[in-house]
N, C-alpha and C positions, 0 to 999 in steps of 0.2 A: 554482576553479569558483564562479560567481556565478549567482544566479537569472536575471539578464539574459542569461546565456549559453545558457540552456536553450531547446530548441525548444518549439513550441506545445503538444506533447503532454505534456511533463514539467512545464511551467508549470501546465497544467490539472490534472495529477495532484496536484501539491503544493498547489494552491489547494483542490482537493476534500478532500485530507487535512486541511487546516487548518479547513475548514468542519465536518468531522466532529469535530475536537477541540473547536471552539467549541460544538458541540451535545452534548458529552459522549460521543461515540462514538469508536471506534478510528480512528487516522490511516492508513486504508487506502482506496485508490480504484482505479478501473479505467476504461479507455477501449477501445472497439472502433474500429479504423481500417480503412477499406476499401482496395481495391487501388489507389485513386488518392490515398491519403493523407488522406482526409477522416475526421473524427471522426463516426461514425454512431450511437454510443451512449456514455453515460457514467453512472457511478454511484459512490457512496461508501458506506462502512460506516455503518450506522445502528443498531447493536446497543444503543446507550445511549439511544434516543429512544422514550419510552413512548407516544407518540401512535400508534405502529404496533402492530397487534394482537399480532404475534409478532416483536419486533425481534431475537430471538436468531439468526434465520436471514437477517437482512438484511445479507449480506456483499456487498462491492462487486462482485466478479466475477460472482456469480450474478445480482445485480440488473442489472448492465450487460447481460448476455446476455438476461435476461428482458425487458428494456425494448426490445430491438431489434425493429423492425417488419420481419419477414421478408417481408412482401408487397412492401416497397420494396427490401429488401436480402436477396435470397435466396442470394447466392453465398458462403455461410459459409466454405467451405474457403479462400477467398481473403483472408479478413479476419484481422487480427492483434489479439489481446487484450493491451493494455498493462497490466501489473499493478504496483502499488506494492510488493506483497509476494507471494512465492510462494503460489499458491492452495492452500487447504486441501482435504481430500478432497471436501467437498460442492461447492466451486467448480470444482475440476478435473473432477469427474464431470459437472457441469452443462456445462462447456465441451466435454467429450468427447461427450456425448450430443447436444449441439446441432449439432455439426459443425465447431466451431472447431478448427483445427489449429496455428495459429501463436501463439506467446507471446513477449513481451518482458517481462522481469521485473527489477525494480530490486534486490530484496533476497531472499536465500535465507532460508528459515525452517526451522531445525533441529527445531523442536517440532511445528508444525502443517502445514508444507509437504508437498505430496503429489505433486510431479512425479516423485519416485523410484518411485512406484507403476507407472509406465509399464514399468519393467523386469520386473515380475512378473505383469502382467495381460494376457492374450491380446487381449481386446477393445481395451484401450488401445494395445497394440502395433500393432494394425491401423490405428489412427488416423494413424500416421506423424507424430507431433507434431514441430514445429520449435520448439525452445526456446532462447532467447537470454537470457543474464544480462548485465546492464550492469556496467561496472567498479565496483570496490569503493566509491569515493566516493559513488555513488548509494545503495548499500546502507547506508552509514554515516549518510547524511543521513535516509534513510527511517526507520531505527531511532531516530534522534534525534527525529524527529517523533512516532514511536510512544511513546518513553519520556517525552517531555514530557507526553503525554496521561496516562500512568500516574502520573506524579508529581503531576499536577493532581487526579486523581480517585480513585486507589486509596488507601484509608485503612487497609487491612490490611497491616501492615509485613511479615508473613511472605509474603503473596502478592506484594507488591512485590519482595521479594528473589528469589522464584522467577522472576518475569518478567525481572528484571535478569539473572539467571543465564542464562536462555534467550536473551535478546537479545545477550548477550556472546559467544555461540558464534561468530558470524560478523562482528559489527560492534560491537566493544567501544568503538571511538572515538566512534561516534554516541551510545552510552549515556553515555559520560563527558562529551561535549559538552552533552548535555541536562542533566546534573546541574550542570555549570558555569553554565549559564544560570540555573538556579534559585539557585545559590549567589551569583550576581551580583545577585539581587534583582529579576529581570525581572517576576516575578509577585507581588511584595509589594504588596498593595492593588490589583492589576490583574487583569483577566480575559483569557482568550485573545483575545477579540474586540477588545481594545485594540491588537492587533498584526496585521499582514498576513502572509500566507504568505511573501512575499518577505523581510520582516524576519527571520522565524524561519529561513528557508533560509539566508540570507546569514550570519547569526551562527553557525549550526551549521557551515556550510562553513568559515568563518574559524577557528573553534576546532579543527575536525578537521584542517584544513590545517596548523595549527601543531603538531599531534601527529606528523605524518608525517616 
């Protein structure tokens, strides 16, 4: 798999991911797609950006939904939320209360992912969610983007080890590929903005492909 093989939605997802990394935020993003296949809203994680009064809740999925102009796009049940990572409880709840029923998710999240809550909550069950997970290579690359961010910015070694353990549950290849990029010296004397999302994606994909 190469970046050039992706459709417009996933190219945009990984571009937004990399924008977040370049700004010190988590590599997570989301798009809303209407019934005709148009992108009608987009957002990226901004939890590391101090210009925002309360960045801790600036999650991609919630922001994507909040930014949607429902006066122009009122048919929420027909729209699909494309998620780089399985939504957390806040974002899943935002989707449920907004009327979004359809999800396409690149990467499962064993630690913060909340889609399993549908099984246990009557309100969520009534929403009749349609949830699609993409094949494993997407999850591996998504985790690779996320772990590159952590390797760049997380200075607490114990915390970094916890994050690595969490990321390894479903997508250990992505974590390993991210570490190999650092071992190869990609970020020695360079910043994330020196690279494009395409360059990062293709190198991760190449490394992951060699592991399979």
